[in-house]
C-alpha positions, 0 to 999 in steps of 0.5 A: 167721761168726767167725774165717773162714779165707781161702786165699792164693796168696802166699808165703812165709808166716812164722809168729810161732811159729818156734823154739817147741816144737811143740804141737798140739791133740788130741781124746779119744774123747768129743771133748774137746780138750787139747794135746800136744807133738810127743813125745806128752806131754800139756801140757793134758789133754783137758777142753774142749768146742770148737765151732769147726772145730778138728781133731785135730792142729791146731797151737797158734799164738802165745805162749799156748794158747787153748781157744775153748770151755767146760770139762767140768764147770765152770759158765760165768762171766758175760761170759767164754768160753774158757781161756788157758794158757801153753805149759807148761800153766799156766792164765792167764786167761779171755777176755772173751766177744765175737762168740760166742767169745773176745775178739780182740786189739786193739792188742796187748791182749785183754780178760779176765774175773776175778770179774766184772771186766774187764781186759787181757792181752798176747800173752804172756799177762801181765795188764797191766791188772788186772780192776777194771771192770764193762765195758771196750771194746776199745782203739781209737787208744790208748784204751778206754772203761770203766764201773762199775755198768753192765750188758747190756740187749737192744736192739730188734734182739735185740743187747745194749747196755751201759747205766747206770753211770759211764763213763770212758776209760783209756789202755794203762796202765789209767790213767783219762784226763780229756777236754780242755777246749780242742781243738787238732785232734789229739784223739781222740773217745771217746763224744762227748768229746775226749782228747789224742793218745796217740801219741809217736814217736822218730826210728826210729818216725817213719821207719817211719810215713813209709813208710806216709804216702808211700803213703797215697793208694794205700792209701786208694784200695785200701781204699775201692775197693769202698765203695758211696757216693762218698767225699770225699778227707777221708773217705778219709783214713787214719791210721797209728799204732804200737800195739805195740813189740818185746817178748819173743817179738815182735820187731816194731812193729805199725802199725794203720790208722784212718779219718778219724775215727781209728776202727779200720777194723773188720777183724781183720787187713786193713790192719794191718802189722808192721815188723822191730825194725831198722825196715827190713823191712815185712810185712802181717798175713795172717790172724787167726793173725797170719801175715805176708807181705812188704809188696810181695807183699801190695800187688801182690795188693791192686792185682790185687784192686782192678783185678779189682773195677773190671772187674766193677763199672765204675760203682764210685764210688771209683776205684782208679788205679794210679800 
């Protein structure tokens, strides 16, 4: 199921949207969705068919307004799904279609579609990589694969795969990057080729990452406790990288976790973290709306869940030992 909400008993939960004008979704008599402010002024008219569990009065989260559905009377654009507006009601872009809905943010960027081409927008709705390619993958470890002249083809299991065309790899500035000819061991593998490590840090950022490095063994054991196959210490190795830095409406560093292959762990928000702009306060991201909770509270809950799992599965091959 897409975007499943999980309940939590942890407090406090602090939303990124504090200090913004209160906006909420509303439904018309014919169940079309729009957005109003707290005073009842219509910001975006009710004109969208939303098929999720959105309820009348649900708040608008984040820096932009997302309508995760189709627009009444408008033909769907190929590979696009939904509409994004700014909080004043100005249309910004159409997200890329992914997992039967609007694309998720990955490393702070979401794919968008314009005139059949794919680009990226940031959390403020600004288009930071112009839509110029026929397809682009989500960013992983600072890189995204792109292709031109390619198209979707159904596979034997009825899924779709991108085939044909000319492929390349871009960095977060949208620049094409060439693979290395000689490896040093620090590179990142993308589609069978190796590219330079894209991350560089100042002293404050190194200290932020050191916080996670000191707890790497515990965090690794917690993450892999319910994996069925026995893993080696190499396979349980984790990498922590800063994928977003403080910007307008976002006074945090975001730290993502990657597996030993430097691949995203494959979850929307679990084992992704935020650090205050001064580098002193640490949070875990709690759900897809990017609510956050204090790191220590999150860690206690993860330990509790791991210990309960081991009680119920005494033969689990990847043991968590609380030290």
